[in-house]
C-alpha positions in Angstrom: -8.1 -11.6 12.9 -4.6 -12.8 12.2 -3.7 -15.1 9.3 -0.3 -16.7 9.6 1.2 -19.4 7.4 4.0 -21.8 8.6 6.6 -21.6 6.0 7.6 -25.2 4.9 10.9 -26.2 3.1 13.3 -29.0 3.2 16.1 -26.4 2.9 18.0 -25.9 5.9 18.3 -22.0 4.9 15.0 -20.3 4.8 14.3 -16.9 3.1 11.2 -14.9 4.0 10.4 -13.1 0.6 8.3 -10.0 1.6 8.2 -7.2 -1.2 5.8 -4.5 -2.0 4.5 -4.1 -5.5 6.7 -2.5 -7.9 4.4 0.3 -8.8 3.2 0.3 -12.4 5.4 -2.7 -13.4 4.5 -5.9 -11.3 2.3 -6.7 -8.4 3.8 -7.7 -5.0 2.7 -11.3 -5.8 4.6 -11.5 -9.0 7.7 -10.0 -7.5 7.5 -12.4 -4.6 7.1 -15.2 -7.0 10.2 -14.1 -8.9 12.4 -13.7 -5.9 11.2 -17.1 -4.4 12.3 -18.7 -7.7 15.6 -17.2 -7.4 16.0 -18.4 -3.9 15.1 -21.8 -4.8 17.8 -21.8 -7.6 20.3 -20.7 -4.9 19.4 -23.5 -2.8 17.2 -21.8 -0.2 13.8 -22.5 0.8 11.5 -19.5 0.4 8.3 -18.2 2.1 6.6 -15.9 -0.3 5.0 -13.0 1.6 3.7 -10.3 -0.6 2.9 -7.1 1.1 1.2 -3.7 0.8 1.1 -0.5 2.9 -2.5 0.4 1.9 -1.6 1.4 -1.5 -1.3 -0.7 -4.8 -2.2 -4.3 -4.1 -3.9 -4.0 -1.0 -6.8 -5.9 -2.0 -4.8 -8.7 -3.7 -2.3 -9.2 -0.8 -5.2 -9.5 1.7 -6.5 -12.5 -0.4 -5.1 -14.5 2.4 -8.1 -13.6 4.5 -10.1 -16.0 2.3 -13.8 -15.0 1.4 -15.0 -14.1 -2.1 -14.4 -11.3 -4.5 -17.4 -9.2 -5.2 -18.1 -6.5 -7.5 -20.3 -3.3 -7.5 -20.9 -0.5 -10.1 -20.1 2.7 -8.4 -19.4 6.4 -9.5 -15.9 6.6 -11.0 -13.5 9.4 -10.3 -14.7 11.3 -13.4 -18.4 10.8 -12.6 -18.9 7.7 -15.0 -20.0 4.3 -13.7 -17.0 1.6 -12.9 -17.2 -1.7 -11.9 -15.2 -2.1 -8.7 -14.1 -5.3 -7.2 -13.8 -5.8 -3.4 -13.5 -8.8 -1.0 -15.9 -10.1 1.7 -14.6 -12.6 4.1 -17.3 -13.4 6.7 -18.2 -10.0 8.3 -14.8 -8.6 7.2 -14.7 -6.6 3.9 -11.6 -5.3 2.0 -11.8 -2.2 -0.2 -9.2 -0.5 -2.3 -10.1 2.9 -3.1 -8.2 2.7 -6.3 -10.8 0.4 -7.8 -13.4 3.0 -7.6 -11.6 6.4 -7.4 -8.2 5.6 -8.9 -5.9 7.7 -11.0 -5.7 4.7 -13.4 -9.6 5.0 -14.0 -9.1 8.6 -15.0 -6.5 7.8 -17.6 -3.6 8.7 -15.5 -2.5 12.3 -14.5 -2.8 13.3 -18.2 -6.6 12.2 -18.5 -7.6 13.3 -15.0 -9.6 16.3 -14.0 -7.8 17.0 -10.7 -10.5 19.6 -9.7 -13.7 17.7 -10.5 -12.3 14.0 -9.6 -14.6 12.6 -6.8 -14.1 9.9 -4.2 -17.9 9.3 -4.1 -17.4 5.6 -5.5 -15.2 4.8 -2.5 -18.0 5.6 -0.3 -20.4 3.7 -2.4 -18.3 0.8 -2.2 -17.9 0.9 1.6 -21.6 1.2 1.8 -22.1 -1.9 -0.5 -19.8 -3.9 2.0 -21.9 -2.8 5.0 -25.1 -3.7 3.1 -23.6 -7.1 2.6 -23.2 -7.6 6.4 -19.6 -6.5 7.0 -19.2 -5.1 10.5 -15.5 -4.3 9.8 -14.3 -2.6 6.4 -10.6 -2.3 5.7 -10.0 0.5 3.2 -6.7 0.9 1.4 -6.3 4.5 0.1 -3.5 4.7 -2.3 -3.5 5.6 -6.0 -6.5 7.8 -6.0 -7.3 10.4 -8.6 -8.9 12.8 -6.2 -8.0 15.8 -3.9 -11.6 16.4 -2.9 -11.0 16.1 0.8 -13.2 12.9 0.9 -16.4 15.0 0.4 -17.6 12.7 -2.4 -17.3 9.6 -0.2 -18.7 11.4 2.8 -21.8 12.9 0.9 -22.6 9.1 -0.3 -22.3 7.9 3.3 -24.2 10.7 4.7 -27.0 10.1 2.1 -27.3 6.3 3.1 -27.7 7.4 6.9 -24.2 6.5 7.8 -22.0 3.5 8.4 -24.7 1.4 10.3 -22.4 0.7 13.1 -19.5 -0.8 11.0 -15.9 -0.2 12.0 -14.0 1.3 9.1 -10.2 1.3 9.2 -8.4 3.4 6.6 -5.0 1.9 5.8 -2.5 4.5 4.6 1.1 4.9 4.4 1.7 8.7 4.7 1.4 11.0 7.7 0.4 13.9 5.6 -2.0 16.3 7.2 -5.4 17.4 5.6 -4.4 20.8 4.8 -1.0 19.7 3.1 -2.8 17.2 0.7 -3.3 19.5 -2.4 0.3 20.8 -2.2 1.8 17.3 -1.9 -0.6 15.3 -4.1 -2.2 17.6 -6.5 0.6 17.8 -9.1 0.8 13.9 -8.9 -2.7 13.8 -10.1 -2.4 16.4 -12.9 -3.1 19.7 -11.2 -1.2 22.7 -12.5 -0.2 25.6 -10.2 -3.5 27.4 -10.4 -5.5 24.3 -9.9 -3.3 23.2 -6.9 -4.0 26.7 -5.3 -7.6 26.2 -5.9 -7.6 22.6 -4.4 -5.6 24.0 -1.3 -8.2 26.7 -0.8 -11.0 24.1 -1.1 -9.6 21.9 1.4 -9.1 24.7 4.0 -12.8 25.4 3.5 -13.8 21.8 3.8 -11.6 21.6 7.2 -13.8 24.3 8.7 -16.8 22.5 7.6 -15.7 19.3 9.1 -14.8 21.3 12.2 -18.2 22.6 12.6 -19.4 19.0 12.3 -17.4 18.2 15.4 -14.4 16.7 13.8 -11.2 18.8 13.9 -8.7 17.2 11.5 -5.8 19.5 12.5 -2.9 17.3 13.6 -4.7 14.1 12.6 -1.8 12.3 10.9 -2.5 10.6 7.5 -5.8 12.7 7.2 -4.4 14.1 3.9 -3.9 10.6 2.3 -5.5 10.1 -1.0 -6.1 13.9 -1.5 -7.9 14.2 1.9 -10.1 11.0 1.4 -8.8 9.5 4.6 -9.8 12.8 6.5 -13.4 12.7 4.9 -13.6 9.0 6.0 -12.6 10.1 9.6 -15.6 12.5 9.6 -17.8 9.6 8.5 -16.6 7.7 11.7 -13.6 5.8 10.3 -10.1 5.6 12.0 -6.8 5.9 10.3 -4.3 3.2 10.8 -0.8 2.4 9.4 -1.4 0.2 6.3 1.9 -1.7 6.8 1.2 -2.5 10.4 -2.3 -3.7 9.6 -1.2 -6.0 6.7 1.7 -7.2 8.8 -0.6 -8.4 11.5 -3.1 -10.1 9.2 -0.3 -12.1 7.5 1.6 -13.0 10.5 4.7 -11.1 9.5 6.5 -11.2 12.8 6.3 -15.0 13.1 7.4 -15.5 9.5 10.5 -13.2 10.0 11.2 -15.2 13.2 11.2 -18.5 11.1 13.6 -17.2 8.5 17.4 -17.1 8.4 17.2 -13.8 6.0 14.6 -11.6 4.8 14.3 -10.2 1.2 12.2 -7.3 0.5 11.8 -4.8 -2.2 9.9 -2.0 -4.2 9.9 -0.2 -7.5 12.0 2.7 -6.3 14.0 2.7 -3.0 14.6 6.2 -1.7 14.5 8.1 1.6 10.6 7.9 1.8 10.9 4.2 1.9 11.8 4.4 5.6 8.7 6.2 6.7 5.3 4.2 6.6 6.5 2.1 3.6 6.7 -1.6 3.2 10.5 -1.8 2.8 11.3 0.3 5.9 8.6 -1.7 8.0 10.0 -5.1 7.0 13.6 -3.9 7.7 12.7 -2.6 11.2 10.8 -5.6 12.3 13.6 -7.8 11.0 16.3 -5.8 12.9 14.2 -6.2 16.0 14.2 -9.9 15.6 17.8 -9.9 14.9 17.6 -10.9 11.2 19.3 -9.3 8.4 17.6 -7.8 5.4 18.3 -7.3 1.6 16.2 -5.0 -0.4 15.9 -5.4 -4.1 14.5 -2.5 -6.1 13.8 -1.3 -9.7 15.9 1.7 -8.9 17.9 2.8 -5.6 18.2 6.5 -5.1 21.4 8.0 -4.0 20.0 9.2 -0.6 18.4 5.9 0.2 21.0 4.2 2.2 22.6 7.3 3.7 19.2 8.5 5.3 19.4 8.4 9.1 16.1 6.5 9.0 17.6 3.6 7.3 17.3 0.6 9.5 20.5 -1.0 10.8 19.5 -4.4 9.7 19.6 -3.6 6.1 22.8 -5.4 4.8 22.5 -3.9 1.3 20.2 -3.0 -1.6 20.3 -4.2 -5.2 19.4 -1.7 -8.0 18.0 -3.8 -10.8 18.3 -0.8 -13.3 22.1 -0.9 -12.8 22.3 -4.7 -13.0 19.8 -5.1 -16.1 19.3 -1.7 -17.4 16.3 0.5 -16.7 14.1 -0.8 -19.6 14.6 -4.5 -18.7 14.1 -3.8 -15.0 10.7 -2.2 -15.8 9.5 -4.7 -18.4 10.4 -7.8 -16.5 10.6 -6.9 -12.8 9.8 -10.6 -11.6 12.6 -12.1 -14.0 15.2 -9.6 -12.9 14.1 -9.9 -9.2 14.6 -13.8 -9.6 18.2 -13.2 -11.0 19.1 -10.7 -8.4 17.7 -12.9 -5.6 19.7 -15.9 -6.9 22.9 -13.9 -6.9 22.6 -12.3 -3.5 21.4 -15.7 -1.8 24.1 -17.7 -3.4 26.8 -15.3 -2.4 25.4 -15.2 1.3 24.8 -18.6 2.1 28.0 -19.2 4.0 27.2 -16.5 6.3 24.0 -18.3 7.5 25.0 -21.9 7.3 24.2 -23.6 10.5 21.7 -21.0 11.6 
């Protein structure tokens, strides 16, 4: 299912505004609104297109699919019930694992129990969608509190008798393998060195258990996403896909790039990892393929971001809002700073695109 929107504007110069969320500070929709406001003040017509790569904001961004928001009480990451919101559009459901098993729900890394944290609620949320008639479930797996290898979610699905024939697509932005998940993600979720070693050992044991069930996760890219939740869902019958590519297809990104003179994108921190599976890198590559230039606006720009060999050729530059406005202001008012930065960049570049 593809949802494309034909950008309309009386301005001759059109900019596609396609940012990711600025993690912890502003949603993709809020940043896109700010950038669009700045574009209008610079005399450009804007097509706001907030994006996600399967992480923060996945559910909100796919509001373009229509349908209704539903809620379900499920098991939270620390075992207590949480009210998790999801979307049902016909026979298509959208689930964001952070709503059921998120680190925020556990009180952040400081409040989390990285060893006990469970992904069971995500499995319960998928089952709720299937019970409501969903034949395809899109699951964004960013922002989880868990490193349980997906055993919590898988156990819930097993107990219910499986997925009932529904197709489950796991949208993620990393290629981390199952056995790497504890080392890479454990510390982000509050695990100390000893706990990380324990989690690593537990994942290796789970990998063997899954292998005996007939699913070898060795070499399955992305199976370590969300602390192995992606791998556990694969064992349940799901398939891992690029979160960015999935969202790009659903919002008609390529057509909207083609209709624009220039593309603005952005995220909270631009660094070397931005070019691998993330929104900014994906937008820049697709724009370059279409012969369009891209400007990135970020809360912060790391020194290695633009020098990394994976940095797409179509990127014309990157704006570091922490340099322009100071780190505190850039964090406290990301949409407002993005509006000013967009106006500045587009006003200075209007001459380059006049007549396109």
